[in-house]
N, C-alpha and C positions, 0 to 999 in steps of 0.2 A: 193857710196852705191852699194853693189853687187845686181845683178838681180837674182831673183828666178823664177823657173818654176815648173811645176807639179812634176818633178823628184827630185828637190832639196829642195822643200818646207818643207816636213816632217822633214828632218834632221835639217833644220834651226830652226824650231819652238820648237824642243825638246831640245834646248840648255839649260844649267843651268842658264844662265843669262837672263835678260829681252831682248826680241826680238821685235823690232818695224818694222812693214812692211807697206810700202806706196803702196797702190793700185792706179795706175795712168795710164794716156795715154799721148802720145807725143803731141797730138793736144789740150790738156786741159790747158787753161790759168791758172786757180787756181792751177793746179798741178805744173806748171812752177814757180809759186810764192812760193809754199811750199818746193820744192826740195832744194834750197840753205839753207833754214832754217834747214831742217833735216840734211843736210851735215855738217852744222856748229855744230849742237848738237851731231852728230856722233863723232866729234873730242873731244868735251867736256866730253862726257860720255864714252870715250874709255876705255875698260876693264870692264865696268859695264853694258853696253847696246850694243846690236848689231843691226845695221840698215840695212834693205834690201828694195828692191822695186820689185813690180810685175806689168808688163805691162798688163792691162786688155784686150787689143786688141789681144795680143799674147797668153794670158793664160786665155781664157774665162771660162774654166772649174773651175779654182780656184776662179775666180770672182763669178761665179754662186754658187759654193759650199758655199761661205761665204755670199751670198746674197748681193753682192756689186751692188747697183743701182745708186749710186752717187759717183763721184770722184772729188777730192781725198778722199779716205777713208784710215785711218791709224788704223791698228789693233795691239795690243800688247799682246804678249804671254810670259808665264813663264812655262817652262817644258811641253810644248805642250798644255797648257790651256790658253784660251782667258781670259785676266784679265782687259783689258781696250781698248778703241778705240775712235775715233772721225771722223766726216765727215766734210770736208771743209778745206779751207786754213786759219787756225787759226793764230793769231799773235804768235811770238816766246814765249812770256811769258806764254800764255795759253798752248802751246805745252809742255813747260817745266813743268808746273803744272800737266799735264796729265801723263807725264813720271814719275814724282816724285810719283804720286798717284799709278801708276802701280808698281813701285819699292817697295812700302810699302805693296802691295797686297799679 
């Protein structure tokens, strides 16, 4: 998953397809649990969904802008509009449900 920062974020979320962004930190245990699941789903949804991540320690302005107070937080965008999201390291099946919901939004 490609890393985003304040300079690349805007272009990424304005994509025509669904964009899934994982707000994480290297020291966060649940974030390390979630990451391989998102990487697996990135392969499965290739061409339909783009996956990115934002390190909240290195990009605090983005985390503050979106009100990220707990990590991992995953936000989903379509054409720049927030359409779904969740907080915490959910099981793969639940994450898949959230992505499917966002695709229909």
